[in-house]
Structure formats: structure tokens, C-alpha cells
N, C-alpha and C positions, 0 to 999 in steps of 0.2 A: 589289488585285483580281487576281485567277486568271483571263487570259482562256481557258485550254484546258481549268479544268471547268466553264465556263458555254456553251463550244464546245460539249464533247462531251456534255452532259445537253439541250442544245437539237437533236442530230441525234440523239440518242437516243428523243427525245420525239416530230420529227418524222418517226421512221424508217418506219414506219408509212402516215405520210399523206403521206410523198416516192419510199417504196419502192417502193410501191405504186401510183406514177405514173412504175416505170421513168423519172423524172429530171426531175418535178414542172412538167413545159408544156412547149413548143413551143421547136422546139431550134434557131428560123429566128432567123440573124443575118444574116441577109439584107442588101443593101444599098437594095433601096428601101424605098417606104415601107409603112408595116404598123399595121396593126391588127386586135386579134386577139381582139374582141368585149368588150363595155362589164358592166356589173352595176353592183352600190348594195351599200352599206351606209350600214344606219344606226345613231347610236346618242343617239337622239334622239325619234326616231320609228317607226318599225319598223318602216321601209318592208321591201321584197323583190323582188328583181329572180329571173324563175327564167330568162335568158336566158343563149347561149353566155356565160361568162367575168366569171359573175355569181357574187357573194359569197353564198353562201346566206345569212340570218340566222331562218331556221325559218318551215318553210312553214305549220306543223301550227297545232292551238290554244296561244292565252293564255291559261292558266287561276290564275286570284290567288286564288282563293273555297277554300271547304275542305269537302273531299268530295266535288268534282269531279272528270271521267275524259274524259281527251281520248280519242278516237273518232272522230279523222278527222280532214284534213286542214283547213285556211283555216279553221275553225270557233273563234269564243273565245268560253272560258264565265269569265264572274263571281260568278257565281251561286252557292249551297252546295247544299247533298244531291245533285247531280245523281249518274247514273251511267253509266255508256255499257259498249262493246266489248271497246277495248280492254285487253291485260293482261290476258287470260284465263292463268290456271295450267293447265299440264296435270296438275297436281295438289299436293302439298305439302300435306296435313292434319298436323295435331299442329306440331310446332314450340312448345309453352311448358314442356318436360317442363323441369320445376327453377327454374321462371321465379318472379322475385320481383322485379314490375314497378313503379318508383313511379309514380308521376304527377307530375307538369313544369309548372311553369308553363308558357305557349304565347307564340312565335316569330312573330307574324304579318309574312308572306312578304312586307311590302309595300314594304321599301326594302335594299339593298346597300350596305357599309362594307367596307375595309380594315382588317384588324389590323392597329392601327400599328406601325411600325419605322421607316417614314423612309428615305426613300432603298432605297438595295442591291442598288445596281446603278453599272450604266455610263451612261456619259450622254454621248454622244460632238459633242452639238453645241446650241449655244443661235443661238436666231435671234430676230435683232428685228425689224422693220416700219421701216423708214424714215424712214416720215410718218405714224407714227399711234402718240403715247406709250403709253407701259404694252404694248404689244399684242406679245408678246415668243414661242416654241415652248422645246420640247426635245423633240429629237428619243435615245429609248433606243434600244439594239441587239438585246433581242430580248423589250421589253415596252412596244411602241405609243410615242405620243406626245401631248406635253401643252399648254398653253396655259396661261398666266397667270393670273390670275380678280384681278386687279390691288384689287379693291375687298373681298374677302376674304383677302390674300394668302393664295392657294394658287395651288398647281397643277389645273388639270384634265383627266383626261383623256377623250381625246376616240378611242379605237379599242375602249371595251369593246363594242360591235355585234357587235367582230365576233368567229366563233366555228371551232370546229372546226376547218375547212375549211379556215379563212384562218389557222393559228394562227401557219405560217411568215410571216405576213405585218403578225406586230407588231413584229418590225424593222424601222425607218425605215433606212436609208440615205443619206440626204440631203432635207432641205423649203427650199419657197422657196416666198417670197411675192410677190405681186404690189404691187411700189410703187404706183399707181395705182390698188388695185380694196382695200382693207384686208379682205372680205372672202374675199380668194382664195387658197387656199394651196395647195400641190400636196408631193406624196411618191411616194421609190419606197420599196417594201418589196421584202422577201425576205431570213431569215436567210443563208444565203449562196450564192455563187457557184454550191455543187454538187449547188444543190435545182434550178436550172435558172429557166429565167427567171423575170425578177418582175414586179413589177407597176406602173402610176404609177396612184397616188390624186388627184380634183380635190375640193376642196372647193368651195362659195360661200357658203359660214355660219362662215366658221373656223373649219371640223375638226367642227363636229356632226353633220351627213352630210357619207357619201364614198360617188363612185364611181369605179368605177375604167372602166382597161381594161390589157389584156396588154401587155409591154413586149416587145421583138425581143430581147430582152440578159440576160443573166444581172446578178444583187445581190448585196452579202451583206452585211446590216447588222452580221453579227456575227463577220466577218471581219478578218483585218489590216487597220492604214491606216482604219480606221472611221470617226474622225474626221477626215480629209482634205479639203478643200473648203471650202465647198459644191460638190458635183457637180452640182446642179441651179441652174440660174438663170433666171431670168428676165429680157428686155432692158427695160427699164428703159422703153423709148421706145416699144418696139413689143410687147403685154405679148403679145399673142398667139407671137411667139414664146421657145419656151422652148430651152435649151442641157442637155445631159450629157452627162458625162467621165465615160464607160464604163471599168468594170473592165478587158473583155477585148474588147470588138470598136468598141473605139477612140471618137469625138467621135458621136452621134448631137443628130438638132435636128428638131423641132418645127414649124410656121408654125401650129398653127389648137389655141393652148390644149394641147399635149401630149396632143389625139385619133389622131394622126399620127407618125410618128420616120422620119424615114429618117438614116442614115449620114452622114456627111460626110467623105466620100470622095478631097478635097481633104488635106484634113489626112492620111491612111491606111485605105487599104478594107479590111486586114488585120484579121482574126478570129483569136482567138486558140484553138486546138486542147485539146483532152483533152491530150495532150502539158502542151502550152504552161503548162498549168493545175497540172497537177500539178509543173511544174519550175519552179516562179519562184519568186523568193529571199527572195523576202518571208515567205513559209508562204501568202497570198492572194494572187493577181494584182491588182495596183496599176491597172495602165492607163493614164488621162488622171484628172489627179489633182483636179482644181478648175476654174471659168469667172467668170472677171471681165473684166466689161463693165467700160472706160472710159470711167467718164460718172457726173457729179459726181449725186445725188441729196438736193438740200437736207431738213430735216425738216418744212419749211417755204416756199408755192409752188411744190413741182416740176410742171412740167405738160411731158408727153412733149411728144417732137416729131411723135410719125407716124409716122417711116420708122427704117427699125432704125438700132442704137447702128455705127458702125463700126468701130471700134476694139475686142479682145480677144484677152481670153490663155488660156492653158490651160497649167497645166502638164504635163509627160511623164514617169513613172514608171520609172528604168531598164527594167524588163521591157519593156512595151510600147515603149516608145525601141529596144531590140535588136530586136525582133520587126517592128516594123514599117520599122526600115530609118530612125527616122528620128536628126536628127545632135546636139540639144538637149533641155534639160529645161524648155524653155517658150519657148510659140510663139507670135504672132501674127496676127490681121488684120486688113489697117486697111480692108475693105471687107466687114464683115458678116457673115464667116463664111466668105467665098467661095473665098477663096483665105489660104494659112499661110506664114507666111518663118520659121525660127528666126531665135531671139534667144540670141547669144550671154554664157554665163553666165563668174561669172570663173571661173579656170583653178586661183586658187588652192583656189578649192571641191572640185573635181574632186582637186583631189593631195590631198587634206589625209582627203577621206571616201573616194574610191574609185569607179570609175562607177560599180558596181554596186549604192549602196547610198545613192547623191546625188535629196534627197527634197525637193519643193518641197509642205511640207503645206499653205499655206494663206498668199494673195496679195491683201495688204490696203491698198488704196490710200484716200486722205487727201486733201480738198476741193482742196486744189490741183493735184491729179492726179502728188504724186508716188507711188512703189510704193514699201512696206514687203515682204524677202523675206524669206523665213526659208528658209534651206537644211539638212536633218537627216541624220544618218547613218539611214537605217532607215523604214519609212513609220506607225511604231507599232503601238498603243500604247507612251507612255513613250518615244518614242526619243531616241537614245544620242548624246552628243559623236563624232567632234568638229560641230562645228555653227555655222550664220553665223547675221550680221542685218543682209543689204543692204537702200540705199534705191537708187532705179533710177527714172529722171526720161526711160525711154523711150531712154533711148542712153546712157546712163552711171553704173555702177556705185560706188558708196561705202559701208565696207563700215563698220556701226556698231558688231557685235561678232563675237568670234570665239574660240573658243575658248581662244586661245595668252592671252585676257586673262586666264585664273585662273580662268575657268569652264567648269567640269565636265558640265552635262548636254548632252542636246539639245531646242533650242528647237519649244515643242508650237503652245502657242492663241498667237495676235494679232493683237489689234485696235490699232485706230489710229483721233482725230477733231483736227479740227483743220488749222492749216494751218503753212505756215513751219517759222523757227524757237520756235514754244509748239507747235508738233504734235504732242498726246499719245497713246504709242506704252505697250501694257502686252503683257506675255507670258509665257506660262508654262514653263519648265525643269520637265525631269523629274533634276532633281539643286541645286547651291545654287552660288552666288557665288562664295566664296570658299574651302570653307572644308571641301570636296570631298565632308559628307555624303551620302548617300542619302536626300537630304526632298526634294520634291515646291515649289516654289517660284514666285513671280507676282515681276517685277522691273517696273517703272515710268520713264518721261524725261517731265519737261514740258518739254522742252526736244525738239524734236527727232529726241532721241539724243545728245544730245553729252555729259549724264551721263545716271546712272542710280540708282537708290535698291531694295533688294528691301521689300517690305513684305505679304508671307505665305510664310509661312509650314509646310505641314501635316508633319502626324506627327510633330513634333517638339516633345515636353510640354515641356521643355526648356528647349528657345531661347529667344530677346530672340525673337525672329519669331513666336512661336506667339500668335494675337488670334486661332484662333478658338474660334467656340462653336458646339458642335452637342451640348447642352442638348435632352434632352424626345425624341432620336433613338437609335438603339440607336450613334449612329456616336460619345457622348459617350465611353466609353472602349473604344474599337476602332478602332482604327492601320491596321485592315486598310479603313478606308474609304474613304483617301488615297493617290491617285498619278495616274500618268496625268494632266497638262495640257495635252490638247492641242487643246484650243477654249479660247478666251477672248475677252471679247463687251465693248466699250464701251457704253453707254445710245447712243445717238444723241442722246434727248434730254438725256442727265447725264452729265456722264464722270466725276463721281464715282461711278457705280454701273457697276460689275463686276461680272459673273457669270466665272468658271471650273467647267470640269469637271473631275472626278474618279471613279474608281473606284464609288463609291455614292452621288454625288450632280451638288450643284451647289451650289456656293459664291460668294458675293454680299458685298460690301460696298458701303454710302451715301457711300467715304471716301480713295478713292481714290486723288487729289490733291491731299486738304482738309489731312492732314494724315499725319506720317512713318510713325504705327503702324493704319492702318486697323484697325476690327472687322468680324471678317470672320461670315456666321451661314452654317450649309447650313440652304442655301434649295430642301428638298425635301417642305414642308408638301404633299400628296397626289399627291407622286412615291411611288411602292410596288414596286419592282422585286426587290425578294428570291427570288430562282428556287429553291422549294420542296422538297426534296428527301423529307419524311416527316412528320406529322406525328400525335400523337397526344391527345385526350380524357378524362381521369381518373375517375373516377366521382363521382357524388354527396358533396358535402361535401369532397372535396380543398383547396388552399389555391393551385392554379391553377384557367385555366381552358383552359388549351391550353399543349401544347409540342411544339415545333415541328423539324428539321433542316432551314438552308439550308442551299443551293451558293454557296463560297466565305466563309463565314462564320461557316458551326457551328453550335451547337444553341442553343434558348432555349426558357427558360419563361414565359407568360407569365400572368398573375396580374390584369390587365387588356387588353380590347378593343380602345384608344383611346389608352393609354401605352404605351411602346414597353419593350421586358421587358427588364430588369437581370440577373434570376437565367440564367446561362451560363456554361461553363468558359472561354469565348472574350471575357470581360469580364473588366473588372479592371486593373487593376496589375497585373498578375503574371499572367495569361490562362494557364489550364491547358493549350489548347491551339494557343489563335492563327491562329483563322482555319480554316479548309479546309473541306472539305463536312461535313456535318452528314448519313448516309445514311438512318442508322435511330433511332430512339426508342419505349421503350417502359417503362410502369409494374405494382410490380403489385398488382392490383385491390384487394383487401382489406386496403394501405398502399402508397397511391398516392404517400405522402413519399418511397420507394424509387423512381429513373430509373434505367435503362441506356442507355446512346448511345452509337454509333457513327457513325465517319464516317474520314475522310482528305486526313492531307496531307499529299502526298508518298507518307506510307504512313500505311498504318492505325493508325488510333488507337480506341479505348474508354476509358470513363468509367462512373462512377455518384456518383447523387446520395442522402442519405440522406433527406436533409429538403424536399424541395420543387425541387431545383433551385439553392434557396441557396445551397449550396458543392459543391464537386467532389472528388474521388479515381479517378485512373487506376486501370485493374486493373492487379492488381502486372505480368502477364507478356500479352502474348498469346496465340491463340489459333496454331497453324502456319500452319493455313490463311490468314490475318491480317498473320502477324508480318512478309514478308515485299510484302505485297499494300497496293497501293493503288487497289483494286478497291472501287467500290459495295458496301455493306453494307449486311443490314437483320440487327435486333434483335429476338424476345422474351423477355417474362420471365412466367414461370408466375404465378396467382394470388394464391400466396403467397409467393413473392419468393425463394423458393428456389433455384431452376435459372433462369441467364440462357442463353440460346441464340441463337448467332449466325453470321450464317450468310449468309459473305464471297460474290461475284458466282464466279461459275465453279468452287467449293472447296465438299467437305464442312463440313456446319455442325459446327461444335463447343458446346459444353455446361460452363460452369461450375456446382460450387455455392457456392464459397468467394472470390466478385468478386476472379476469375482469377487466382487465385494458384497453379491448377493447368483445366489445361482438356483433357477430352473425346473424342474424336470420332462421333459419334452413328452411326448405320451408314445414314445418307440417302445414295442415290449421287450420287454427284459431276452434277450439274446443267450443261446445254447452256448456259445462261444464268445463271440464279441463278434462289430460292426467294421464293414468297412466302412469312410465315412471322406466326402468330398462335400465339396460348394465346387458351386456358379462360378465358374472367372467371372464375365458377364452380364447377370443380373443376381443384387445380393440380395435379393428373398429367396432363392433357390437354395436349397440341399440334398444331398442323394445319401441314401446308408445302403448300404448291402450288407444283411445277416446270412452270410454263406453256407448259417444250418447244421457247423460244426464238421466232424471226420463220417469215413464210412461208422462208424461202431453208434450214429445215433441217426439208423436209419427212417424212421419215424419225422425227419425231423427239414422239411423240404428249406432251399435257400430262396428268400424272401429280399424284394426291393422296395424302398419308402420314399415320400419324395416331399417334399417339401416347398410351400407357398410366399412363409412369412415370414423368412432368418431359420430356419432352423427348431420354432417352435414347435409347432407340431409337424404331424407327416400323417400322409395318406400311402397305404401298401397298392402295390401294382399288381395287376393279378397273374404276372408272369410268373411262376417260380420253376426252381431249379431243384436239382441229386444236391444233397450236404455232401462236402467237401471241406479239408482244413483252411484253414485262414492262413494256412501260408502255400495253398495252388489254387489262392483266388484271389482278384484285385476291385477296385474300383476304380475311373477314373475316366476325367472330364476333357472335352476338345476345350483347349483356352480361347481360341476364337469364336467359339459357334455358343450361344445360347442354346441349352436344352439338348445338345450334345453330349451323352454320357454311352464310356465303358467296359462293360464287364466281363471278366473272364471268370468260369465256373469251371475253371480245371483241364475239363474235356474243349469245351470252345470259346470262340470269343461271339459277344453279345453287343448290338447297337442297337441305342435308342437317339432318333432326333426330336422327339415330345417329350423328353424330361424323363422319360422315364417308364413314362406308360402303357408304350407298346414297343416292341422288343421284336428284333430281327438277327435270328442267327449265324454264323461266319461258319462254312462247314471245309475249311482249309486244312482244318488244324486237326488233329489226332490224338488221342491217348495212344498207348503201343505197350507193350510188354518188353524190359530186358532185363533177363538175365531172371532174381529172384522179385523185382519191383518192376512198375509203375513210371513211364517217362510219358508226365501231364500230356496232354494237348493244349493246352495256356492256360496259363498259372497266375502270371503278371503283363498288364498293358499300360500305353504307354502317350501323352500324345506334346507330338513338338510341332514349331516351325516348317510348313509343309516347303516343298519345295519350287521351286521358282516354277509358273505357268501351271503348276497342279491345276486337276480337277478339284481334287477334295478339300478345304482349307489346316488338312493337320496332316504330319504325315504321322501316322501310329507304326506304334512298336507292341510286338509279343516277343515274350517269352516262352517258347511250348516249342509245340513238336509240327511239322509239316512235310508229306513224303514219307514219314518213319525218321522223319532225321531231326532231334530236340537241338532249336540255337535260339538265337536273338535276334529275330524278323524285321524288314522293313514293307512299313503298306504306302503308296503314295495314292493309288486311286481310290481309299475309303473302304480295304480286300477285297478288293478283286484279284490281286496279281502284289506276291510277294518274294523280297528277295531276302537271304539272308546275309545277314551286316557282319558274324562273328566266326570264329573259321576255329578248330580242330586243336589248335595250336594256344585256344584262347577262351577258355569255357570252366574255371575257375572252380572247380567241382560244383559248378549248379549257377547259376545265376536268381539269386531268389528274391531280387527288389530290382524295380526301373522305375526313371524318370528320362525324362526327354527335354533335351535345351531347347530355349522358346525364343532363342537368337541364333543360332548356328545349329544352321540344316542339317542335319546328319548324324548331330552328336549327342550323344544318352550319355546317364553319368547309371554304372548298375553294382550293384551288392555281390561281392563273391566272397575275393581273398582282400579285405578292405573295401575301398566303393574303387569302381571301375573305371575310367571314359575313354572316350577312341578317339582319333586324332588324324 
């Protein structure tokens, strides 16, 4: 997976949240005890905290009936037919010109599910509970955390109740369990150090519900080195004590279950400055890398001493080592963290790797007290060579592996089980053992590191060690799902059960030490982490249900919602694109078998299909605006398929009438950022473009709307203008059942035009509100689908926005006069970033959040 593309996307998605906060929270990184407020998030019960530091899960009404309308805060409506005063339009008559509205079947809004993909994103860490069999957690960099449901053989998402204000906390940098209490689990969140200080979440019911306190230092779940650790650890002998290895401010300690944190100044009081952070040689600050307690926690019969564990080890990255004036990459305390002493590491490591690149990504302790220590080049993901594996008894180092052994990659994940010469060791490698082919492998030793064997190789479909089965997921034909073997765990209850992480999910086997050729399965049932960048729903009668563009993995056409997509220019033995970001997709409404898709893999890519996505052909040429660009872009196809308009971010849009054999520039002005672009579904000559004017830091650039009556060749500007807002909090949609019926979300309100955008009516039901350090916008996404039977308007309108102070997903069946909320406080997915409506099934929508979601 490509780290950069995912990271860039999430920075963009969070810009309206974080940048409006001028840093995203408290900048306090002092050395004293700190607690900056508590709050709660419920993923199972819908509880809400409105105090300082709280996670808002919605203070307004939740309505599950049909025809009801939210009229205030705190109310709940479950009946049918009620009406309220929220959502009155200040105009907006008409809008049915040329309508031909089918009557679709009904999707009751009683449940939510993911559109099946299977993984699709990096899972930097898997955490096993040491004393409870089959209890394990997975943390992702941008899509929440999961708990394994052993009875149903699937992962259960634990953060779906996080809403738009909490979107940047969908990534967990570290997780920890309480070895003495199976119900307690902790995590630290925030996707990037650049977002400001992070949060510490705690749960007493295995993650079904969460509370949090604000941390006095930043964390970065999607920054470099995100598989390092674990950074957060609970003292097994005194579980009220937690330590945290921070990226920018050294080591931290809590003595009251994480409610308050103090910097461990006996290691170093140094806190990185802004210049320190921006100048990090790893691309992101790494700081202190892990915390490991020198104590044994057996799977059965463990009794904590009630006193703090005396001996603790921590890893120090080169950036903090230099800035804080520390002398080693490994430190040890023998008094519970009160004082620290440098541990000398093998000089051959520094000589081979270089002092500015030595990292210890993990420290694994065997039951006999022997430590197994990897040294690798860089912080990862996918650390490189040279690298080494040593064992360390607290005083002496013994080398087990080195790059000179004929192994060419960097050691990533590492796990051990057992004692002495029968210790079982498994680790992941970003390379191969002997042939130098750049694929990811897993090595094992059953004799304490005396001999080694390769037991897994990913991404090598022709190799003799390829025993990986990804059937049922999009990974089955997509090697882009492999890579980044930076965490690996041996099940403490079953050494043959080994899991390792990759850029697309988790691979697991139950045969790790029982056979020379273990069978691996893609262990992602329930994990959905695709970063959606585009969605499109075809007209009734099409041979597919949905088409989508995803970050890192490209374009997909979905013929089922419960089985992984198989139609894509990115899949197959000879993929047309081979991955990359799929940023735009559209079809010809009158012949939906014609689909056009655009994206980027270093440079722009464009392709079309004439058979509903079964086969694909690259556009013969690229427009000048896209030929050298790797920027996000959008595409629109006129209703008859005769024109394809390609709008590259920051460039003049072009159109083609011959599948890319030639391209002609439109007369649209160069946008500050990008255009939203849409084709009228009734009139093939009409195309619409909305230039949102940039973000709030472009105050001189107003949002503008343009309409075309000649297939997108030339455009005319509307006299209406809007304030500038970001691409991710604005939208443009057309009513597929009425000509010239256009809807626009300008971040604060919905706007409606029934004359192709010449004039506009503002709807006033929605409003932007401030929550904690950010704004929750009134209207960020809009979609139109098949209307309800007997509806007075030709389409059902769906809004992602805020009405009566409650952010959510809303539906209107009367052209925006009244609204009903269709999501709930347990299904908010970190904030919905995209929505399209089904044109065949009334009430069904497809949303981008934690992967792609639909209601049923």
C-alpha cells in the first residue's frame, strides 16, 4: 500500500476539522500531571457526554420511523407520520420538470453493513490478551479498531459510534489490554502528530463503549513508524500504572488508569519543537518507540504482585536520542521507571546501519526472561536492510540473524513463545531470505534461533512458498494488498496460530510450527478499511449496483453488496492500472454499461468500459491537464455517453468525444482547488460544474457554479456565489429523475435549483455548529435517489449535515421542507465523507466512512 496517498487523503478530509481548530487542541506538553477533560463515546448504547473534552455522539433526535421529522435536541421519535418545524425551506417550488420517477422497493433503515471488500488498509498492530484465549484486537491507521469475535469468526468494529468531530480519532496509534481484567482495553488516537494533541480512550467492556481524556502530547496513527511498539503498556503487576512512549515528548506515565499523565523527566524532559518535528529524518517524529515490562504473564494462574514491576525497557529512536542528548537506542529502569540507564547495544549494528537510522521496532520477551531484539534500518512501514536479530539476557548480546547471512530485507514484526532452546520465534521481513526478490516473507525458528525456515511469502503468485488464500476478498487478485510485515504475533495459547499484518489487512495461519508449508488465510472478515474517493449508483436495470474509486487500490464495479467486487481495471492477472487511487467514476445514464474512470498512480490514469466494468480500455491519450499530473481528478459522462469531461484538480477541465483519442479544453477557468462536476441524467447536453473556491484560507475566492448546454464543451457562470469552503465539505448532485434539477452543498447549507443552476434557493434547516475545537458543518454532502411511493417530489433527497445541532445523515421526501435522520449514534463511522443514493431501492444509500456502508 502507498502510505503517502492515504495520508494525503486523510489530511484533506480532516482539514475542515483540524485547521479550523488552529492545531486541533491543546499544545500543552509540560511535565506536570495533566488531565484536560473527559468525555464518552458509545458504540452500543447511544450515550452522550456534553462536558469539556467529550466526544459528541449526537444530542439531537434519532428517528427510525418513516415520515418523521427532527424538531429539536434531546427528543426521540420512533413513530410514523409525525411532523416538525426543523428543515423549512425558504423557497424551492418546482423541481419536477421532465420528471419520470420510478417507484422503487423500500429499504428499511433498521441496520447498517459494509459493502463487502475485505480489508483494504493497513493494520499496524494485533494485540492478544495474555490470559484470555481468543481475545485479540486489531488497530488500524485510519479506520478504527476491532475485536475478534471467535464464535462468529469475524472482527467486530468498535469505533463506529465516533462521529464527524471525532473523525481524526478513527486511527489508533497504540492499544493495550489489562492482563488482570479481560474487560479493560485502552487506545491512543489521532491520525497525525500535525493534528495536535491526541486522546486516550478507555473501555471497561472490551471496547463496546469508550470514554476518553485529552492527552498532553500528540500521537500519529497514520504517521511513519506506526507499527512500532506497542507504545502503550499496562504494568501487569500494578494495572493502575500505564506508560506511554510518545513521539515528541519522551516517556509518560499514569498512576490512575490513564486519567492523568506526567512526563517521566528522569529519562528526559525534552519536548520536540515544531522545527524538530518537521526536520525528522524519518518523515515523522518517532521519539520513544516501545515499553516492555520484564515480567512473565502466564496464560493461566497469573496473580499480580500489587507492586510496580521494577525492570522496564524502552526503545529510543534516533531523532529523540539526538535531541534529548541520550546515549543509546535502548534504556532500562530497575526501579519501576524512577530512574533510567542506557543499555549498550552491539557496535556492529550502528556501524552497518548508521547512527541516524537504527530503530528497534519491537522488543519480545520469552517466558525465561530472554529478550529478542530486532535492529532495522528506518522506522517503517517496510523497514529496509541492513538489519539484525539478537537475543539479550540483560547483560550479553548474541547475534541470531544479520543481513550478511544472505537476507536482504528489514525485520518488521517479531514474536516469541517458550523457553530456552525450544523457544519458538517468528518474524516478518520486507524482503526475502535468499533470492533478493522484493516480496514480504515470514520466518520461523523452533529452536531458539539456531535454525530458520521460511513459512510464508506474500505477493509472489509463482513462488513455491505462496500458500496464501484470499478467496472472497478483492485481495484474491490484487497483489497491492501485500507488504509491510511490520507486526506479527504468536497466539499465547497456540503457537501454531500466527498472525501478521500487511498493507491490506491481516494474514493468519494455524499451522505455523506444525508443517513446513503452512496455509495462510486473509484474516479480514469484518475489517473494512478502504478509503473511498468516489462512488456512483447506476440507473434501474443496470447489471451492477454500485461503482467506486478507492485510495491505493483503484476502481471497482460492484454486482453484489455482500461479495467482493471482481470487476476492476486493477484486478486480474494483467491489471490495467495495477493499483493507485481511483478518484472519479461516472457512467452514461441512458446506457450504464459505459463507465469512465480516472485516477492516479504517480501520474494520472483514465480508462473506460463498455460492458459494465467487465473489461477496460485505457483512454488513448490523456488531456494536457492530466498527462503530467498525479492529482486528484473527477469525471462526468453525459447521459448518452457522447462526452466525457475530465476535471483535474487545479487545472482547466477537458472533454473528449472519442474515448480519449483527442481532448479539447473547456472554457472553465482554472479552479483554485478543484471542481465538483456532474452530468444531467435527463438531458445529454447539460453538464454542471461547481468550483468551491478553496478553503477558508482563500477568503478572496468565492464558490461559483457553471452550466453547459452543449455537452460540457462550454460553460456559462451563474450569478449566484458562495463563500469558499473545502472540497471535502462541499458537494454537487443532480436529480436523476428531473432535467435541470440540481442540488449543491456549500458546507453550511443546501441550495436547490430547478433551472439548471441559473437561479438558486437556499434551504435553511441546516447550520454549522462548533463542537470542541472544530466546526461540524451544516451541509457537506448531498445525494438523490428513487422517491417514496406517492411522494410530492420526484426524488428522495439525502444530506450529510447538521440539523437542530445534530450531525448525521438525513432524508427528505418533500424537497427539503422536512427531514428525518436515518443514521443513529452507534453508526457514524468517523463522519460520512461521501454519499450516493440508490435509484432502484427507496431509502437505501451508500456512504463512505469505515470503508463503504449501506443501510438495509
